[in-house]
C-alpha positions as a Markdown table, in Angstrom:
| # | Residue | x | y | z |
|---|---|---|---|---|
| 1 | Unk | 41.0 | -57.0 | -6.6 |
| 2 | Unk | 40.6 | -60.6 | -7.5 |
| 3 | Unk | 37.3 | -62.5 | -7.9 |
| 4 | Unk | 36.4 | -64.9 | -5.1 |
| 5 | Unk | 33.7 | -67.3 | -4.0 |
| 6 | Unk | 33.3 | -68.3 | -0.4 |
| 7 | Unk | 30.9 | -70.7 | 1.4 |
| 8 | Unk | 30.3 | -70.4 | 5.1 |
| 9 | Unk | 27.8 | -69.8 | 7.9 |
| 10 | Unk | 26.5 | -66.3 | 8.5 |
| 11 | Unk | 27.3 | -65.5 | 12.1 |
| 12 | Unk | 27.0 | -61.8 | 12.4 |
| 13 | Unk | 25.4 | -58.9 | 10.5 |
| 14 | Unk | 26.0 | -55.2 | 11.0 |
| 15 | Unk | 23.7 | -52.8 | 9.0 |
| 16 | Unk | 25.3 | -49.4 | 8.8 |
| 17 | Unk | 22.8 | -47.8 | 6.5 |
| 18 | Unk | 20.4 | -48.5 | 3.7 |
| 19 | Unk | 23.4 | -48.5 | 1.4 |
| 20 | Unk | 25.9 | -50.6 | 3.4 |
| 21 | Unk | 26.2 | -53.7 | 5.5 |
| 22 | Unk | 29.0 | -55.7 | 7.0 |
| 23 | Unk | 28.6 | -59.4 | 7.8 |
| 24 | Unk | 30.8 | -62.2 | 9.0 |
| 25 | Unk | 31.1 | -65.8 | 7.8 |
| 26 | Unk | 32.7 | -68.8 | 9.5 |
| 27 | Unk | 34.3 | -70.6 | 6.5 |
| 28 | Unk | 36.9 | -73.2 | 5.7 |
| 29 | Unk | 39.2 | -71.5 | 3.2 |
| 30 | Unk | 41.0 | -74.7 | 2.2 |
| 31 | Unk | 40.6 | -78.4 | 2.7 |
| 32 | Unk | 41.4 | -79.7 | 6.1 |
| 33 | Unk | 41.9 | -76.3 | 7.6 |
| 34 | Unk | 40.0 | -74.8 | 10.6 |
| 35 | Unk | 37.2 | -72.4 | 10.1 |
| 36 | Unk | 38.1 | -68.7 | 10.0 |
| 37 | Unk | 36.0 | -65.6 | 10.4 |
| 38 | Unk | 35.7 | -63.7 | 7.1 |
| 39 | Unk | 34.5 | -60.1 | 6.9 |
| 40 | Unk | 32.3 | -59.2 | 4.0 |
| 41 | Unk | 30.9 | -55.8 | 2.9 |
| 42 | Unk | 27.7 | -55.3 | 0.9 |
| 43 | Unk | 27.3 | -51.8 | -0.4 |
| 44 | Unk | 26.4 | -49.6 | -3.4 |
| 45 | Unk | 29.1 | -49.7 | -6.1 |
| 46 | Unk | 29.4 | -48.7 | -9.7 |
| 47 | Unk | 27.9 | -52.2 | -10.6 |
| 48 | Unk | 25.5 | -52.6 | -7.6 |
| 49 | Unk | 22.5 | -50.4 | -7.2 |
| 50 | Unk | 20.5 | -49.6 | -4.0 |
| 51 | Unk | 17.8 | -52.0 | -5.2 |
| 52 | Unk | 20.3 | -54.8 | -5.6 |
| 53 | Unk | 21.8 | -54.1 | -2.2 |
| 54 | Unk | 18.3 | -54.4 | -0.7 |
| 55 | Unk | 17.6 | -57.6 | -2.6 |
| 56 | Unk | 20.9 | -59.3 | -1.5 |
| 57 | Unk | 20.5 | -58.1 | 2.0 |
| 58 | Unk | 17.1 | -59.7 | 2.2 |
| 59 | Unk | 18.8 | -63.1 | 1.8 |
| 60 | Unk | 21.0 | -62.6 | 4.9 |
| 61 | Unk | 19.5 | -64.7 | 7.7 |
| 62 | Unk | 21.8 | -65.5 | 10.7 |
| 63 | Unk | 22.8 | -69.1 | 10.9 |
| 64 | Unk | 22.2 | -69.9 | 7.2 |
| 65 | Unk | 24.9 | -71.5 | 5.1 |
| 66 | Unk | 25.5 | -69.1 | 2.2 |
| 67 | Unk | 27.8 | -68.6 | -0.8 |
| 68 | Unk | 29.2 | -65.2 | -1.4 |
| 69 | Unk | 30.6 | -64.3 | -4.8 |
| 70 | Unk | 32.5 | -61.1 | -5.2 |
| 71 | Unk | 35.9 | -59.4 | -5.0 |
| 72 | Unk | 38.7 | -59.8 | -2.5 |
| 73 | Unk | 40.4 | -56.7 | -1.2 |
| 74 | Unk | 43.8 | -56.9 | 0.6 |
| 75 | Unk | 44.0 | -54.3 | 3.4 |
| 76 | Unk | 47.2 | -52.7 | 4.8 |
| 77 | Unk | 47.1 | -54.9 | 7.9 |
| 78 | Unk | 47.1 | -58.3 | 6.1 |
| 79 | Unk | 49.8 | -60.5 | 7.5 |
| 80 | Unk | 49.8 | -63.5 | 5.1 |
| 81 | Unk | 47.8 | -65.0 | 2.2 |
| 82 | Unk | 44.0 | -65.0 | 2.6 |
| 83 | Unk | 43.6 | -68.8 | 2.7 |
| 84 | Unk | 45.9 | -69.0 | 5.7 |
| 85 | Unk | 44.6 | -66.1 | 7.7 |
| 86 | Unk | 41.8 | -63.8 | 6.4 |
| 87 | Unk | 42.5 | -61.0 | 8.9 |
| 88 | Unk | 43.3 | -57.9 | 6.9 |
| 89 | Unk | 41.2 | -58.9 | 4.0 |
| 90 | Unk | 37.7 | -57.7 | 3.0 |
| 91 | Unk | 35.3 | -59.5 | 0.6 |
| 92 | Unk | 33.1 | -57.2 | -1.5 |
| 93 | Unk | 29.9 | -59.1 | -2.1 |
| 94 | Unk | 28.4 | -59.0 | -5.6 |
| 95 | Unk | 26.0 | -62.0 | -5.3 |
| 96 | Unk | 24.7 | -64.0 | -2.4 |
| 97 | Unk | 23.2 | -67.5 | -2.6 |
| 98 | Unk | 21.5 | -69.4 | 0.3 |
| 99 | Unk | 22.7 | -73.0 | 0.4 |
| 100 | Unk | 21.1 | -74.3 | 3.6 |
| 101 | Unk | 18.7 | -72.3 | 5.7 |
| 102 | Unk | 19.2 | -72.5 | 9.5 |
| 103 | Unk | 15.4 | -73.0 | 10.1 |
| 104 | Unk | 15.5 | -76.1 | 7.8 |
| 105 | Unk | 18.5 | -77.8 | 9.4 |
| 106 | Unk | 17.7 | -76.7 | 12.9 |
| 107 | Unk | 13.9 | -76.6 | 13.2 |
| 108 | Unk | 12.6 | -75.0 | 16.4 |
| 109 | Unk | 16.0 | -73.7 | 17.4 |
| 110 | Unk | 17.1 | -70.0 | 17.5 |
| 111 | Unk | 20.6 | -69.1 | 16.2 |
| 112 | Unk | 22.7 | -67.1 | 18.5 |
| 113 | Unk | 24.7 | -64.4 | 16.7 |
| 114 | Unk | 28.5 | -64.2 | 17.3 |
| 115 | Unk | 29.4 | -60.5 | 17.3 |
| 116 | Unk | 32.9 | -59.4 | 16.2 |
| 117 | Unk | 35.4 | -59.6 | 19.0 |
| 118 | Unk | 37.9 | -56.7 | 19.2 |
| 119 | Unk | 39.3 | -57.6 | 22.6 |
| 120 | Unk | 42.5 | -58.9 | 21.0 |
| 121 | Unk | 43.1 | -55.4 | 19.8 |
| 122 | Unk | 42.3 | -53.6 | 23.0 |
| 123 | Unk | 46.0 | -53.3 | 23.9 |
| 124 | Unk | 47.0 | -51.9 | 20.5 |
| 125 | Unk | 49.2 | -48.9 | 20.6 |
| 126 | Unk | 49.6 | -46.1 | 18.1 |
| 127 | Unk | 52.6 | -47.8 | 16.8 |
| 128 | Unk | 50.5 | -50.8 | 15.8 |
| 129 | Unk | 48.1 | -48.6 | 13.7 |
| 130 | Unk | 47.8 | -49.0 | 10.0 |
| 131 | Unk | 49.0 | -46.2 | 7.7 |
| 132 | Unk | 45.5 | -46.2 | 6.2 |
| 133 | Unk | 43.1 | -43.5 | 7.7 |
| 134 | Unk | 39.9 | -44.5 | 9.4 |
| 135 | Unk | 37.1 | -43.4 | 7.2 |
| 136 | Unk | 34.7 | -42.9 | 10.1 |
| 137 | Unk | 37.2 | -40.6 | 11.9 |
| 138 | Unk | 37.9 | -38.6 | 8.8 |
| 139 | Unk | 34.2 | -38.1 | 8.0 |
| 140 | Unk | 32.8 | -37.5 | 11.4 |
| 141 | Unk | 35.7 | -37.0 | 13.8 |
| 142 | Unk | 34.5 | -40.1 | 15.8 |
| 143 | Unk | 35.0 | -43.8 | 15.7 |
| 144 | Unk | 33.1 | -46.3 | 17.8 |
| 145 | Unk | 36.1 | -48.6 | 18.0 |
| 146 | Unk | 38.2 | -46.0 | 19.8 |
| 147 | Unk | 41.8 | -47.0 | 20.5 |
| 148 | Unk | 41.1 | -50.6 | 19.3 |
| 149 | Unk | 40.6 | -49.4 | 15.7 |
| 150 | Unk | 43.4 | -50.7 | 13.5 |
| 151 | Unk | 43.2 | -47.7 | 11.2 |
| 152 | Unk | 44.9 | -44.4 | 11.7 |
| 153 | Unk | 43.2 | -41.5 | 13.6 |
| 154 | Unk | 44.9 | -38.3 | 12.6 |
| 155 | Unk | 44.9 | -35.2 | 14.8 |
| 156 | Unk | 41.5 | -33.4 | 14.4 |
| 157 | Unk | 43.3 | -30.3 | 13.2 |
| 158 | Unk | 44.5 | -32.1 | 10.1 |
| 159 | Unk | 41.2 | -34.1 | 9.5 |
| 160 | Unk | 40.0 | -31.6 | 6.8 |
| 161 | Unk | 43.1 | -32.1 | 4.6 |
| 162 | Unk | 43.2 | -35.8 | 5.3 |
| 163 | Unk | 39.6 | -36.1 | 4.2 |
| 164 | Unk | 40.3 | -34.3 | 1.0 |
| 165 | Unk | 43.2 | -36.5 | 0.2 |
| 166 | Unk | 41.3 | -39.7 | 1.1 |
| 167 | Unk | 38.3 | -38.7 | -1.1 |
| 168 | Unk | 40.6 | -37.9 | -4.0 |
| 169 | Unk | 42.4 | -41.3 | -3.7 |
| 170 | Unk | 39.0 | -43.1 | -3.4 |
| 171 | Unk | 37.6 | -41.4 | -6.5 |
| 172 | Unk | 40.8 | -42.3 | -8.4 |
| 173 | Unk | 40.6 | -45.9 | -7.5 |
| 174 | Unk | 36.8 | -46.1 | -8.1 |
| 175 | Unk | 37.3 | -44.7 | -11.6 |
| 176 | Unk | 40.0 | -47.2 | -12.4 |
| 177 | Unk | 37.8 | -50.1 | -11.2 |
| 178 | Unk | 34.7 | -48.9 | -13.1 |
| 179 | Unk | 36.5 | -48.2 | -16.3 |
| 180 | Unk | 35.6 | -50.5 | -19.2 |
| 181 | Unk | 38.2 | -51.6 | -21.7 |
| 182 | Unk | 36.2 | -50.4 | -24.7 |
| 183 | Unk | 35.6 | -46.9 | -23.2 |
| 184 | Unk | 38.0 | -44.5 | -24.9 |
| 185 | Unk | 37.3 | -41.7 | -22.4 |
| 186 | Unk | 40.0 | -40.9 | -20.0 |
| 187 | Unk | 38.6 | -42.3 | -16.6 |
| 188 | Unk | 40.1 | -39.3 | -14.7 |
| 189 | Unk | 38.7 | -36.7 | -17.1 |
| 190 | Unk | 35.1 | -37.8 | -16.8 |
| 191 | Unk | 32.5 | -35.5 | -15.3 |
| 192 | Unk | 30.7 | -36.3 | -12.0 |
| 193 | Unk | 27.4 | -38.1 | -12.0 |
| 194 | Unk | 25.7 | -34.8 | -11.1 |
| 195 | Unk | 26.3 | -33.7 | -14.8 |
| 196 | Unk | 25.2 | -36.9 | -16.5 |
| 197 | Unk | 21.7 | -35.6 | -17.3 |
| 198 | Unk | 23.1 | -32.5 | -19.1 |
| 199 | Unk | 25.7 | -34.6 | -20.9 |
| 200 | Unk | 23.1 | -37.2 | -22.0 |
| 201 | Unk | 20.8 | -34.4 | -23.3 |
| 202 | Unk | 23.6 | -32.8 | -25.3 |
| 203 | Unk | 24.6 | -36.1 | -26.8 |
| 204 | Unk | 20.9 | -36.8 | -27.8 |
| 205 | Unk | 20.8 | -33.5 | -29.7 |
| 206 | Unk | 24.1 | -34.0 | -31.3 |
| 207 | Unk | 23.3 | -37.6 | -32.4 |
| 208 | Unk | 19.6 | -37.4 | -33.4 |
| 209 | Unk | 19.3 | -33.7 | -34.2 |
| 210 | Unk | 17.4 | -30.9 | -32.6 |
| 211 | Unk | 14.6 | -30.7 | -35.1 |
| 212 | Unk | 14.0 | -34.4 | -35.1 |
| 213 | Unk | 13.7 | -34.5 | -31.3 |
| 214 | Unk | 11.1 | -31.7 | -31.4 |
| 215 | Unk | 8.8 | -33.5 | -33.9 |
| 216 | Unk | 5.3 | -34.5 | -32.8 |
| 217 | Unk | 4.8 | -34.7 | -29.1 |
| 218 | Unk | 8.6 | -34.9 | -28.5 |
| 219 | Unk | 10.6 | -37.2 | -26.4 |
| 220 | Unk | 9.3 | -39.8 | -23.9 |
| 221 | Unk | 11.6 | -40.2 | -20.8 |
| 222 | Unk | 10.8 | -43.5 | -19.3 |
| 223 | Unk | 11.7 | -44.4 | -15.7 |
| 224 | Unk | 13.3 | -41.0 | -15.4 |
| 225 | Unk | 13.1 | -40.8 | -11.6 |
| 226 | Unk | 13.8 | -37.3 | -10.5 |
| 227 | Unk | 13.5 | -36.1 | -14.1 |
| 228 | Unk | 17.0 | -34.8 | -14.7 |
| 229 | Unk | 17.2 | -35.5 | -18.4 |
| 230 | Unk | 13.7 | -34.3 | -19.3 |
| 231 | Unk | 14.4 | -31.1 | -17.3 |
| 232 | Unk | 17.5 | -30.5 | -19.4 |
| 233 | Unk | 15.7 | -31.2 | -22.7 |
| 234 | Unk | 12.6 | -29.1 | -22.0 |
| 235 | Unk | 13.8 | -26.2 | -19.9 |
| 236 | Unk | 17.3 | -25.7 | -21.4 |
| 237 | Unk | 16.7 | -26.9 | -25.0 |
| 238 | Unk | 12.9 | -26.4 | -25.4 |
| 239 | Unk | 12.4 | -29.9 | -26.6 |
| 240 | Unk | 9.0 | -31.2 | -25.6 |
| 241 | Unk | 9.3 | -34.1 | -23.1 |
| 242 | Unk | 6.9 | -36.5 | -21.3 |
| 243 | Unk | 8.2 | -38.1 | -18.2 |
| 244 | Unk | 6.7 | -41.6 | -17.4 |
| 245 | Unk | 7.4 | -42.7 | -13.8 |
| 246 | Unk | 5.2 | -43.6 | -10.9 |
| 247 | Unk | 7.3 | -41.3 | -8.7 |
| 248 | Unk | 6.6 | -37.6 | -8.9 |
| 249 | Unk | 9.4 | -35.5 | -10.4 |
| 250 | Unk | 11.7 | -34.1 | -7.7 |
| 251 | Unk | 13.6 | -30.9 | -8.4 |
| 252 | Unk | 17.1 | -30.2 | -7.1 |
| 253 | Unk | 18.0 | -26.9 | -5.5 |
| 254 | Unk | 19.4 | -25.6 | -8.7 |
| 255 | Unk | 16.3 | -26.6 | -10.7 |
| 256 | Unk | 14.1 | -24.8 | -8.1 |
| 257 | Unk | 16.3 | -21.7 | -8.6 |
| 258 | Unk | 15.9 | -21.9 | -12.4 |
| 259 | Unk | 12.1 | -22.2 | -12.2 |
| 260 | Unk | 12.0 | -19.3 | -9.8 |
| 261 | Unk | 13.9 | -17.2 | -12.3 |
| 262 | Unk | 11.7 | -18.3 | -15.2 |
| 263 | Unk | 8.1 | -18.2 | -13.7 |
| 264 | Unk | 6.4 | -18.2 | -17.1 |
| 265 | Unk | 7.8 | -21.6 | -18.2 |
| 266 | Unk | 5.4 | -24.6 | -18.0 |
| 267 | Unk | 6.7 | -27.7 | -16.2 |
| 268 | Unk | 7.5 | -31.1 | -17.8 |
| 269 | Unk | 4.5 | -33.2 | -18.5 |
| 270 | Unk | 4.5 | -36.3 | -16.3 |
| 271 | Unk | 2.4 | -39.5 | -16.4 |
| 272 | Unk | 2.5 | -41.0 | -12.9 |
| 273 | Unk | 2.5 | -44.7 | -14.0 |
| 274 | Unk | 4.7 | -47.6 | -15.0 |
| 275 | Unk | 5.6 | -48.0 | -18.7 |
| 276 | Unk | 4.1 | -51.3 | -19.6 |
| 277 | Unk | 4.3 | -53.1 | -23.0 |
| 278 | Unk | 0.8 | -54.4 | -22.8 |
| 279 | Unk | -0.6 | -50.9 | -23.2 |
| 280 | Unk | 1.2 | -50.4 | -26.5 |
| 281 | Unk | 1.5 | -53.9 | -28.0 |
| 282 | Unk | -1.0 | -56.7 | -28.1 |
| 283 | Unk | -4.7 | -57.2 | -27.4 |
| 284 | Unk | -4.9 | -55.1 | -24.3 |
| 285 | Unk | -3.3 | -52.0 | -25.8 |
| 286 | Unk | -4.6 | -48.5 | -25.0 |
| 287 | Unk | -5.4 | -46.5 | -28.1 |
| 288 | Unk | -4.6 | -43.2 | -26.5 |
| 289 | Unk | -1.2 | -44.4 | -25.5 |
| 290 | Unk | -0.7 | -46.0 | -28.9 |
| 291 | Unk | -1.5 | -42.7 | -30.6 |
| 292 | Unk | 0.9 | -40.8 | -28.3 |
| 293 | Unk | 3.6 | -43.4 | -29.1 |
| 294 | Unk | 3.1 | -42.9 | -32.8 |
| 295 | Unk | 3.5 | -39.2 | -32.4 |
| 296 | Unk | 6.7 | -39.5 | -30.2 |
| 297 | Unk | 10.0 | -38.6 | -31.6 |
| 298 | Unk | 12.3 | -40.7 | -29.4 |
| 299 | Unk | 12.2 | -42.9 | -26.3 |
| 300 | Unk | 15.0 | -42.6 | -23.7 |
| 301 | Unk | 16.0 | -44.1 | -20.4 |
| 302 | Unk | 18.8 | -43.1 | -18.1 |
| 303 | Unk | 19.5 | -46.1 | -15.9 |
| 304 | Unk | 15.9 | -47.3 | -16.4 |
| 305 | Unk | 16.4 | -50.5 | -14.4 |
| 306 | Unk | 13.3 | -52.8 | -14.8 |
| 307 | Unk | 12.0 | -50.8 | -17.7 |
| 308 | Unk | 15.0 | -51.4 | -19.9 |
| 309 | Unk | 13.5 | -54.3 | -21.9 |
| 310 | Unk | 10.2 | -52.6 | -22.3 |
| 311 | Unk | 11.7 | -49.4 | -23.8 |
| 312 | Unk | 13.7 | -51.4 | -26.3 |
| 313 | Unk | 10.9 | -53.7 | -27.3 |
| 314 | Unk | 8.2 | -51.0 | -27.7 |
| 315 | Unk | 10.5 | -48.7 | -29.6 |
| 316 | Unk | 11.5 | -51.5 | -32.1 |
| 317 | Unk | 7.8 | -52.5 | -32.5 |
| 318 | Unk | 6.9 | -48.9 | -33.5 |
| 319 | Unk | 10.1 | -48.3 | -35.4 |
| 320 | Unk | 11.0 | -45.5 | -33.1 |
| 321 | Unk | 14.5 | -44.2 | -32.3 |
| 322 | Unk | 15.6 | -44.8 | -28.7 |
| 323 | Unk | 18.6 | -44.3 | -26.5 |
| 324 | Unk | 19.1 | -46.0 | -23.1 |
| 325 | Unk | 22.0 | -46.1 | -20.6 |
| 326 | Unk | 21.5 | -49.5 | -18.9 |
| 327 | Unk | 22.8 | -50.0 | -15.4 |
| 328 | Unk | 21.3 | -52.7 | -13.1 |
| 329 | Unk | 20.9 | -56.3 | -14.3 |
| 330 | Unk | 18.1 | -57.6 | -12.1 |
| 331 | Unk | 19.0 | -61.2 | -13.1 |
| 332 | Unk | 16.4 | -62.8 | -10.7 |
| 333 | Unk | 13.6 | -60.7 | -12.1 |
| 334 | Unk | 14.4 | -61.5 | -15.7 |
| 335 | Unk | 15.6 | -65.2 | -15.7 |
| 336 | Unk | 14.6 | -65.7 | -19.4 |
| 337 | Unk | 17.2 | -63.2 | -20.8 |
| 338 | Unk | 20.0 | -65.0 | -22.7 |
| 339 | Unk | 23.3 | -63.8 | -24.2 |
| 340 | Unk | 24.3 | -64.8 | -27.8 |
| 341 | Unk | 26.0 | -67.8 | -26.3 |
| 342 | Unk | 22.7 | -69.0 | -24.7 |
| 343 | Unk | 23.9 | -68.1 | -21.2 |
| 344 | Unk | 21.6 | -66.5 | -18.5 |
| 345 | Unk | 22.2 | -62.8 | -18.3 |
| 346 | Unk | 23.9 | -62.2 | -14.9 |
| 347 | Unk | 26.4 | -59.4 | -15.4 |
| 348 | Unk | 26.4 | -56.0 | -16.8 |
| 349 | Unk | 28.4 | -57.1 | -19.8 |
| 350 | Unk | 25.9 | -59.9 | -20.4 |
| 351 | Unk | 23.1 | -57.3 | -20.3 |
| 352 | Unk | 24.9 | -55.2 | -22.9 |
| 353 | Unk | 25.4 | -58.2 | -25.2 |
| 354 | Unk | 21.7 | -59.1 | -24.8 |
| 355 | Unk | 20.5 | -55.6 | -25.6 |
| 356 | Unk | 22.8 | -55.1 | -28.6 |
| 357 | Unk | 21.4 | -58.3 | -30.2 |
| 358 | Unk | 17.8 | -57.2 | -30.0 |
| 359 | Unk | 18.2 | -55.6 | -33.4 |
| 360 | Unk | 20.9 | -55.7 | -36.1 |
| 361 | Unk | 21.2 | -51.9 | -36.3 |
| 362 | Unk | 21.9 | -51.3 | -32.6 |
| 363 | Unk | 24.8 | -48.9 | -31.9 |
| 364 | Unk | 26.6 | -47.9 | -28.7 |
| 365 | Unk | 28.7 | -45.1 | -27.4 |
| 366 | Unk | 30.4 | -44.2 | -24.1 |
| 367 | Unk | 29.5 | -40.9 | -22.5 |
| 368 | Unk | 32.1 | -38.9 | -20.5 |
| 369 | Unk | 30.7 | -39.2 | -17.0 |
| 370 | Unk | 31.3 | -41.5 | -14.0 |
| 371 | Unk | 29.4 | -44.7 | -13.4 |
| 372 | Unk | 27.6 | -46.7 | -16.0 |
| 373 | Unk | 28.0 | -44.6 | -19.1 |
| 374 | Unk | 27.4 | -46.8 | -22.1 |
| 375 | Unk | 24.5 | -45.6 | -24.2 |
| 376 | Unk | 22.8 | -48.2 | -26.5 |
| 377 | Unk | 20.8 | -46.6 | -29.2 |
| 378 | Unk | 18.8 | -47.2 | -32.4 |
| 379 | Unk | 18.1 | -44.6 | -35.1 |
| 380 | Unk | 14.7 | -46.0 | -35.9 |
| 381 | Unk | 13.1 | -47.3 | -39.2 |
| 382 | Unk | 16.3 | -49.3 | -39.8 |
| 383 | Unk | 18.4 | -46.2 | -40.3 |
| 384 | Unk | 22.1 | -46.4 | -39.3 |
| 385 | Unk | 23.0 | -42.7 | -39.0 |
| 386 | Unk | 25.5 | -41.8 | -36.3 |
| 387 | Unk | 26.6 | -38.6 | -34.7 |
| 388 | Unk | 29.6 | -38.5 | -37.0 |
| 389 | Unk | 27.7 | -38.5 | -40.3 |
| 390 | Unk | 25.0 | -36.2 | -38.9 |
| 391 | Unk | 27.8 | -33.7 | -38.4 |
| 392 | Unk | 29.1 | -34.0 | -42.0 |
């Protein structure tokens, strides 16, 4: 898919779920041309988190003139180039900027939404259908568009096999799109995201050493969410781990089964709070937290989001080893971040560049699971050991 930037008026918004929205723009796609209706999708992707979807969706106000930056997908029913007729194309939004608010240009007036009109397709026959399957039909056996849907509705007896094939093709394409050029892992040999906690825990042991991780009070898992990594480290490898996250740890069905089979095991220690630099560095530091940090073997973060900078900065300040797998950028929340070229950090690659330059002995490695899988790590105390020379 090619990158694209479109300016137009937001005329309709269809929220399907917390993770996905469709919206339409009236936009001039080339000078002197008439306005066309352009369909845009905003959803979770490998490079867009749920938090980012919520943030971008909050900018969608009907009637506003906005700019959408993203990727252009050509669908099966595209008849000509996008600039001439955008029917059959879908824009995948990655960023949204409000150019002119409706309330500012039309004070006291209410904008009337312009819903999508499918009447032109009402006389479509099965012969007019696309060869692409309708995802709603495949997943639920229903489609609100009925006969006017341009996608193919297979016989319900074949839906199960069609769904399996569709999911396999979608996973194949997602892995190709998400793959980074520097990643030497085969994109189609990677493990599902369900296994990333176990893969990360194993990599930590192979890289930093089992005995080192067990030292002192053990590992601090920061912004660990459900606590997948610390569960692996403590229950499966017996490495002491403290989870720091304001959300209580939430066990999966498999983890509940493990705990039921091992009733004598204590649970992971958790501090229900944010990990904030001021409690460890500076005039407002908390001595108990500082003492715990001094006794910690390693700091880790699996997709730590807003806590990414704090983990790195505190670890470097204390000379502690750390390993993080960064994911979301949150460019608006951290406008002061800069790349080595002095540019504002806006993309994932910018974020990696920014983090790698926080210390001269930063290292990185790609883990074999789907999604954001690049781990950035520091061996602590200016050491430059790697998993390779630990093994020798």
